[in-house]
C-alpha positions as CSV (number, residue, x, y, z in Angstrom):
1,X,-30.7,102.2,36.5
2,X,-29.6,105.2,38.7
3,X,-32.1,107.4,40.3
4,X,-35.8,106.9,39.5
5,X,-36.9,108.2,36.2
6,X,-40.5,109.0,37.2
7,X,-39.3,111.3,39.9
8,X,-38.5,114.6,38.3
9,X,-39.7,116.9,40.9
10,X,-42.8,118.8,40.0
11,X,-41.8,122.3,39.1
12,X,-38.4,123.6,39.2
13,X,-35.9,120.9,38.3
14,X,-37.1,118.7,35.5
15,X,-34.2,118.3,33.1
16,X,-34.5,115.7,30.4
17,X,-33.6,112.0,30.8
18,X,-30.0,111.0,30.5
19,X,-28.5,108.3,28.5
20,X,-24.8,107.6,28.4
21,X,-25.2,105.9,24.9
22,X,-24.5,107.9,21.8
23,X,-27.7,108.9,20.1
24,X,-28.1,107.9,16.5
25,X,-30.2,111.0,15.9
26,X,-28.8,114.0,14.1
27,X,-27.2,116.8,15.9
28,X,-28.5,120.3,15.5
29,X,-26.4,123.3,16.2
30,X,-27.8,126.7,17.2
31,X,-25.3,129.4,18.2
32,X,-22.6,127.0,19.3
33,X,-25.1,124.8,21.3
34,X,-25.3,121.1,20.2
35,X,-28.7,119.5,20.6
36,X,-29.7,115.8,20.2
37,X,-33.4,114.8,20.2
38,X,-34.2,118.4,21.2
39,X,-31.9,118.1,24.3
40,X,-28.9,120.3,24.8
41,X,-25.9,117.9,25.0
42,X,-22.8,120.0,24.7
43,X,-21.5,123.5,23.9
44,X,-18.5,125.8,24.5
45,X,-18.5,127.6,27.8
46,X,-19.1,130.9,25.9
47,X,-22.1,129.6,24.2
48,X,-23.6,128.3,27.5
49,X,-23.0,131.7,29.1
50,X,-24.7,133.4,26.2
51,X,-27.7,131.0,26.5
52,X,-28.1,132.0,30.2
53,X,-28.5,135.7,29.3
54,X,-32.1,137.1,28.9
55,X,-33.0,139.6,26.3
56,X,-36.1,141.6,25.7
57,X,-37.8,138.5,24.2
58,X,-35.9,135.5,25.5
59,X,-35.7,134.0,29.0
60,X,-33.8,130.7,29.6
61,X,-35.7,127.7,31.0
62,X,-35.7,127.1,34.7
63,X,-34.1,123.7,34.4
64,X,-31.3,125.2,32.3
65,X,-30.6,128.0,34.7
66,X,-30.3,125.6,37.6
67,X,-28.2,123.1,35.7
68,X,-25.8,125.7,34.4
69,X,-25.4,127.6,37.7
70,X,-24.8,124.3,39.5
71,X,-22.2,123.0,37.1
72,X,-20.5,126.2,35.7
73,X,-18.5,126.5,38.9
74,X,-16.3,123.6,37.7
75,X,-15.1,125.9,34.9
76,X,-15.5,129.5,36.2
77,X,-15.9,131.1,39.6
78,X,-19.4,132.5,40.3
79,X,-18.2,136.1,40.6
80,X,-16.5,135.8,37.3
81,X,-19.6,134.3,35.7
82,X,-21.8,137.0,37.0
83,X,-19.3,139.6,35.8
84,X,-19.4,138.2,32.3
85,X,-23.2,138.0,32.3
86,X,-23.4,141.7,33.3
87,X,-20.9,142.8,30.7
88,X,-22.8,140.9,28.0
89,X,-26.1,142.5,29.1
90,X,-24.5,146.0,29.1
91,X,-23.2,145.3,25.6
92,X,-26.4,143.8,24.2
93,X,-28.8,146.2,25.7
94,X,-26.4,149.1,25.1
95,X,-26.7,150.2,28.7
96,X,-23.6,152.4,28.3
97,X,-25.3,154.6,25.7
98,X,-25.8,158.2,26.9
99,X,-29.5,157.9,26.0
100,X,-31.1,154.6,26.9
101,X,-33.8,152.8,24.8
102,X,-36.3,152.9,27.6
103,X,-39.0,150.8,25.8
104,X,-36.6,148.0,25.1
105,X,-35.1,148.1,28.6
106,X,-38.5,147.8,30.2
107,X,-38.9,144.5,28.4
108,X,-35.4,143.4,29.4
109,X,-35.5,144.7,33.0
110,X,-37.9,142.2,34.6
111,X,-36.1,139.3,32.9
112,X,-32.6,140.2,34.2
113,X,-34.2,140.8,37.7
114,X,-35.8,137.4,37.5
115,X,-32.5,135.7,36.7
116,X,-30.7,137.4,39.5
117,X,-33.5,136.5,41.9
118,X,-33.4,132.9,40.9
119,X,-29.6,132.9,41.4
120,X,-29.8,134.4,44.9
121,X,-32.6,132.1,45.9
122,X,-31.0,128.8,44.8
123,X,-27.3,129.6,45.5
124,X,-27.4,132.1,48.3
125,X,-23.9,131.2,49.4
126,X,-22.5,132.5,46.2
127,X,-23.5,136.0,47.4
128,X,-21.4,135.9,50.6
129,X,-18.8,137.6,48.3
130,X,-18.8,141.4,48.1
131,X,-17.9,141.2,44.4
132,X,-21.2,139.4,43.7
133,X,-23.3,142.0,45.5
134,X,-21.3,144.7,43.6
135,X,-22.3,143.2,40.2
136,X,-25.9,143.0,41.3
137,X,-26.1,146.6,42.3
138,X,-24.2,147.8,39.2
139,X,-26.8,146.1,37.0
140,X,-29.8,147.7,38.8
141,X,-28.2,151.1,38.7
142,X,-28.0,150.9,35.0
143,X,-31.6,149.8,34.4
144,X,-33.3,151.7,37.2
145,X,-33.5,155.1,35.4
146,X,-36.0,153.4,33.0
147,X,-38.4,152.3,35.8
148,X,-38.7,153.3,39.5
149,X,-40.0,149.8,40.4
150,X,-36.6,148.3,39.8
151,X,-35.2,149.9,42.9
152,X,-37.9,148.3,45.0
153,X,-37.4,144.9,43.4
154,X,-33.7,145.3,44.1
155,X,-34.2,146.1,47.7
156,X,-36.5,143.2,48.2
157,X,-34.0,140.9,46.6
158,X,-31.2,142.1,48.8
159,X,-33.3,142.0,51.9
160,X,-34.5,138.4,51.3
161,X,-30.9,137.4,50.5
162,X,-29.6,139.0,53.7
163,X,-32.2,137.2,55.8
164,X,-31.4,133.9,54.2
165,X,-27.7,134.3,54.7
166,X,-28.1,135.4,58.3
167,X,-30.3,132.5,59.2
168,X,-28.0,130.1,57.4
169,X,-24.9,131.4,59.3
170,X,-26.8,131.5,62.6
171,X,-27.7,127.8,62.1
172,X,-24.1,127.0,61.2
173,X,-22.8,128.6,64.3
174,X,-25.2,126.6,66.5
175,X,-23.9,123.4,64.8
176,X,-20.3,124.4,65.2
177,X,-20.8,125.1,68.9
178,X,-22.4,121.7,69.4
179,X,-19.7,120.0,67.4
180,X,-16.8,121.5,69.4
181,X,-18.5,120.7,72.7
182,X,-18.9,117.1,71.6
183,X,-15.3,116.5,70.4
184,X,-14.1,117.2,74.0
185,X,-16.2,114.4,75.3
186,X,-15.2,111.8,72.8
187,X,-12.0,110.7,74.5
188,X,-13.4,111.1,78.1
189,X,-14.3,107.5,78.5
190,X,-11.4,105.0,78.5
191,X,-13.3,102.7,80.8
192,X,-17.0,102.5,81.6
193,X,-18.5,105.8,82.5
194,X,-19.8,106.4,86.1
195,X,-23.4,105.4,86.7
196,X,-24.5,109.0,86.9
197,X,-24.3,109.1,83.1
198,X,-27.8,109.7,81.9
199,X,-29.0,107.3,79.3
200,X,-31.3,107.7,76.3
201,X,-34.3,105.9,77.9
202,X,-34.3,108.4,80.9
203,X,-34.5,111.3,78.4
204,X,-37.0,109.7,76.0
205,X,-38.6,106.4,76.4
206,X,-41.0,106.6,73.5
207,X,-39.5,105.4,70.2
208,X,-42.0,107.5,68.1
209,X,-40.9,110.7,69.8
210,X,-37.2,109.9,69.4
211,X,-37.7,109.2,65.7
212,X,-39.5,112.5,65.3
213,X,-36.7,114.4,67.1
214,X,-34.1,112.7,64.9
215,X,-36.1,113.9,61.9
216,X,-36.0,117.4,63.3
217,X,-32.2,117.3,63.5
218,X,-31.8,115.8,60.0
219,X,-34.0,118.4,58.4
220,X,-32.4,121.3,60.3
221,X,-28.9,120.1,59.1
222,X,-30.1,119.4,55.6
223,X,-31.5,122.9,55.3
224,X,-27.9,124.4,55.5
225,X,-26.5,122.4,52.6
226,X,-26.1,124.4,49.5
227,X,-26.7,122.5,46.2
228,X,-23.3,123.7,45.0
229,X,-21.5,121.8,47.8
230,X,-22.2,118.6,45.9
231,X,-20.2,119.9,42.9
232,X,-17.5,121.6,45.0
233,X,-16.8,118.4,46.8
234,X,-15.3,117.0,43.5
235,X,-13.6,120.0,42.0
236,X,-10.6,118.9,40.0
237,X,-8.4,121.1,37.8
238,X,-10.2,122.3,34.7
239,X,-8.1,121.1,31.7
240,X,-8.6,124.3,29.9
241,X,-7.3,126.4,32.8
242,X,-4.2,124.7,34.1
243,X,-3.4,127.4,36.5
244,X,-5.8,126.7,39.3
245,X,-8.8,124.8,40.4
246,X,-11.9,127.0,40.8
247,X,-12.4,127.7,44.4
248,X,-8.7,127.3,45.2
249,X,-9.3,129.4,48.5
250,X,-11.1,126.5,50.2
251,X,-13.4,123.6,49.6
252,X,-16.7,125.2,50.3
253,X,-18.3,122.0,51.6
254,X,-18.5,122.6,55.4
255,X,-22.2,121.9,55.8
256,X,-22.0,118.7,53.8
257,X,-19.1,117.6,56.0
258,X,-20.9,118.6,59.2
259,X,-23.9,116.4,58.1
260,X,-21.7,113.4,57.5
261,X,-20.2,113.9,61.0
262,X,-23.7,113.9,62.5
263,X,-24.4,110.5,60.8
264,X,-21.2,109.1,62.4
265,X,-22.1,110.6,65.8
266,X,-25.5,108.9,65.7
267,X,-23.9,105.5,64.9
268,X,-21.6,105.9,67.9
269,X,-24.3,107.2,70.2
270,X,-26.4,104.1,69.4
271,X,-23.5,101.7,70.0
272,X,-22.6,103.6,73.3
273,X,-26.1,103.4,74.6
274,X,-26.2,99.7,74.0
275,X,-22.8,98.8,75.4
276,X,-23.2,101.0,78.5
277,X,-25.7,99.2,80.8
278,X,-24.2,96.7,83.2
279,X,-27.2,94.2,83.0
280,X,-27.9,92.1,80.0
281,X,-31.6,92.6,80.3
282,X,-31.2,96.4,80.1
283,X,-28.9,96.1,77.1
284,X,-31.5,94.0,75.3
285,X,-34.1,96.6,76.2
286,X,-32.0,99.4,74.6
287,X,-31.5,97.3,71.5
288,X,-35.3,96.8,71.2
289,X,-35.9,100.4,71.8
290,X,-33.6,101.4,68.9
291,X,-35.2,98.8,66.6
292,X,-38.5,100.5,67.2
293,X,-37.0,104.0,66.6
294,X,-35.4,102.8,63.4
295,X,-38.7,101.3,62.2
296,X,-40.5,104.6,62.9
297,X,-37.7,106.5,61.0
298,X,-38.4,104.2,58.0
299,X,-42.2,105.0,58.2
300,X,-41.5,108.7,58.4
301,X,-39.1,108.5,55.3
302,X,-36.0,109.4,57.4
303,X,-33.6,107.0,55.8
304,X,-30.4,108.7,57.1
305,X,-31.2,108.2,60.8
306,X,-32.5,104.7,60.0
307,X,-29.1,103.8,58.4
308,X,-27.1,105.3,61.2
309,X,-29.0,103.3,63.8
310,X,-28.6,100.1,61.9
311,X,-24.9,100.8,61.4
312,X,-24.5,101.5,65.1
313,X,-26.1,98.1,65.9
314,X,-23.9,96.4,63.4
315,X,-20.6,97.7,64.9
316,X,-18.6,94.8,66.2
317,X,-18.6,95.8,69.8
318,X,-22.4,95.6,69.7
319,X,-22.9,92.6,67.3
320,X,-20.5,90.5,69.4
321,X,-22.8,90.6,72.5
322,X,-24.3,87.2,71.7
323,X,-26.0,86.7,75.2
324,X,-27.6,90.2,74.9
325,X,-28.9,89.6,71.4
326,X,-30.3,86.2,72.5
327,X,-32.8,88.1,74.6
328,X,-33.9,90.4,71.7
329,X,-36.8,89.8,69.4
330,X,-34.8,90.1,66.3
331,X,-37.4,89.6,63.6
332,X,-38.1,93.3,63.3
333,X,-34.4,94.0,63.1
334,X,-33.9,91.6,60.2
335,X,-36.7,93.3,58.3
336,X,-35.0,96.7,58.6
337,X,-31.6,95.3,57.8
338,X,-33.1,93.7,54.7
339,X,-34.5,97.1,53.7
340,X,-31.0,98.7,53.9
341,X,-29.1,95.7,52.5
342,X,-26.3,96.9,50.2
343,X,-26.6,94.1,47.7
344,X,-27.7,95.0,44.1
345,X,-26.4,98.5,44.7
346,X,-28.9,99.0,47.6
347,X,-31.7,97.8,45.5
348,X,-34.2,97.5,48.3
349,X,-33.4,100.9,49.8
350,X,-33.6,102.6,46.4
351,X,-37.1,101.0,45.9
352,X,-38.2,102.3,49.3
353,X,-36.7,105.7,48.5
354,X,-38.7,105.8,45.2
355,X,-41.8,105.0,47.1
356,X,-41.2,107.8,49.7
357,X,-40.4,110.2,46.9
358,X,-43.6,109.3,45.1
359,X,-45.6,109.8,48.3
360,X,-43.9,113.1,48.7
361,X,-45.1,114.4,45.3
362,X,-48.7,113.6,46.0
363,X,-48.6,114.5,49.7
364,X,-51.4,116.4,51.4
365,X,-49.5,117.1,54.6
366,X,-45.9,118.0,55.5
367,X,-45.6,114.7,57.3
368,X,-46.1,112.8,54.0
369,X,-43.6,115.1,52.3
370,X,-40.6,114.0,54.3
371,X,-37.8,112.3,52.3
372,X,-34.4,112.2,54.0
373,X,-32.1,110.1,51.8
374,X,-29.3,107.9,53.1
375,X,-26.8,110.7,52.6
376,X,-23.5,109.0,52.0
377,X,-25.0,106.9,49.3
378,X,-26.3,110.1,47.6
379,X,-22.8,111.6,47.7
380,X,-21.4,108.3,46.4
381,X,-23.9,108.3,43.4
382,X,-22.9,111.9,42.6
383,X,-19.3,111.0,43.0
384,X,-19.5,108.1,40.5
385,X,-21.5,110.2,38.1
386,X,-18.8,112.8,38.3
387,X,-15.9,110.3,37.9
388,X,-17.6,108.2,35.3
389,X,-18.0,111.0,32.6
390,X,-15.7,113.8,31.6
391,X,-16.6,117.4,32.3
392,X,-15.3,118.3,28.8
393,X,-15.5,116.5,25.5
394,X,-12.3,116.1,23.4
395,X,-13.2,119.2,21.4
396,X,-13.2,121.3,24.6
397,X,-17.0,121.6,24.8
398,X,-18.7,121.3,28.1
399,X,-20.4,117.9,28.5
400,X,-23.8,119.3,29.3
401,X,-25.5,115.9,29.2
402,X,-23.6,114.9,32.3
403,X,-24.6,118.0,34.1
404,X,-28.3,117.5,33.3
405,X,-28.1,114.2,35.2
406,X,-26.2,115.8,38.0
407,X,-28.8,118.6,38.2
408,X,-31.6,115.9,38.3
409,X,-30.0,114.2,41.4
410,X,-29.2,117.4,43.2
411,X,-32.5,119.1,42.2
412,X,-34.4,116.3,43.7
413,X,-32.5,116.6,46.9
414,X,-33.2,120.4,47.1
415,X,-36.9,119.7,46.9
416,X,-36.6,117.3,49.8
417,X,-34.5,119.6,52.0
418,X,-37.1,122.3,51.8
419,X,-39.7,120.4,53.8
420,X,-40.8,122.0,57.0
421,X,-40.6,119.6,59.9
422,X,-44.2,118.9,61.1
423,X,-43.2,117.5,64.5
424,X,-43.0,119.5,67.7
425,X,-39.5,120.1,68.8
426,X,-38.3,118.8,72.2
427,X,-35.2,120.8,73.0
428,X,-34.3,118.4,75.8
429,X,-34.0,115.4,73.6
430,X,-32.3,117.3,70.8
431,X,-29.7,118.6,73.3
432,X,-29.1,115.1,74.4
433,X,-28.6,113.8,70.9
434,X,-26.0,116.4,70.2
435,X,-24.2,116.4,73.5
436,X,-24.4,113.0,75.2
437,X,-20.9,111.7,75.7
438,X,-20.0,108.8,73.3
439,X,-17.3,106.2,73.4
440,X,-14.4,106.1,71.0
441,X,-14.1,102.8,69.2
442,X,-11.7,101.6,71.9
443,X,-14.1,102.7,74.6
444,X,-16.8,100.7,72.9
445,X,-14.7,97.5,72.9
446,X,-13.8,98.0,76.5
447,X,-17.4,98.4,77.6
448,X,-18.4,95.5,75.4
449,X,-15.8,93.1,76.9
450,X,-16.8,94.2,80.4
451,X,-20.4,93.3,79.5
452,X,-19.6,90.0,77.9
453,X,-16.1,88.7,78.4
454,X,-13.9,87.9,75.4
455,X,-14.6,84.7,73.6
456,X,-11.4,83.9,71.8
457,X,-7.7,84.7,71.8
458,X,-7.9,87.7,69.5
459,X,-10.5,89.3,71.7
460,X,-8.6,88.5,74.9
461,X,-5.4,90.1,73.5
462,X,-7.4,93.1,72.4
463,X,-8.9,93.5,75.8
464,X,-5.6,93.2,77.5
465,X,-4.0,95.9,75.3
466,X,-7.0,98.2,75.9
467,X,-6.7,97.9,79.6
């Protein structure tokens, strides 16, 4: 079983269940759309685009809009899709006629505005393109003569969109600044750093506070990831359009990649903090501190930081420090490790995630709403879903059943990334997390061998070559 079934998030994204088995039930066809058991399973791209387009008395379901806008980019670029939607609306509503049918357009107007609003809210990054804004404005210009209110709606929509894009790019700039500052420091330590190096315990000695600040960083970074990045990470050539992959300009997945880098940084930071102190007693103290931080991350529902901390402690330069570990009360650590154990396709973690997700749905406070999934596993699940089923069926139809399942996983993630962080921010600690120097892997081994000398020939040789 993949993602939990009970979890369809309350309002927006509740596509139907997904089963890879062929249904025995009969297929119905309506306008080129194939349904099974009342669920849309496949259709031609044209029929799917038609199904997206509102009329005076039809509006597509929310789940359909999200699923199609998410997955359509595997077949057609967003600006091209919007252009086709607008052309079809102009044709169907006869918006080119010298005299407009005002009564009919007043029924259609609010619906097309609603569709454009949902698109800009859920996939704001699509509208960084001038062409997209052009199509938006053209549509409004055509329907506005029928109702003054449409101008106001349009201006609101553009204003909200601009604010959103501005705050997203502002956040991205901050992250980029931090990342470039950090990469300079990575190589700095070939041997142990001088003792003036601050260490985590001098910046924050309370594990609860650190877990909360980590949660701040996670939610801040999550907020920048557009849902479409999950799909764009796996763009292949579309078999019906051999000329190019969609988005040939660039893989638009920078926020997703930045987030994975943050996870790796946290692993290395934890390992660095443990290997740095000269005294065994201090190293043991740092390990116990991080165990408490990880435990609090688990309680908060911050599984990504939890996994990074455990991974950092499991790196060989850290795990080889036998004398240090003998001073640590390890029972708590084993409980956490058990929670994140990869066996059974991370069965324990998935159970805990389901619990957190369930708590989130019934939450009374923002604190109870927090669900930060172990991110690389989420990407891996989406990757396998993508690799495991074809985007198109042999008859050239789009395999919509696959995209409903994709939308379910991504939609759930969107619900989680919108949670406001309830903890007070401590700029000092957050700055430390982003900028404290960390060892390279070689640096970690060096520090580790200096702390506890090599045990066997392999380690002795490695130490020699490092020095």
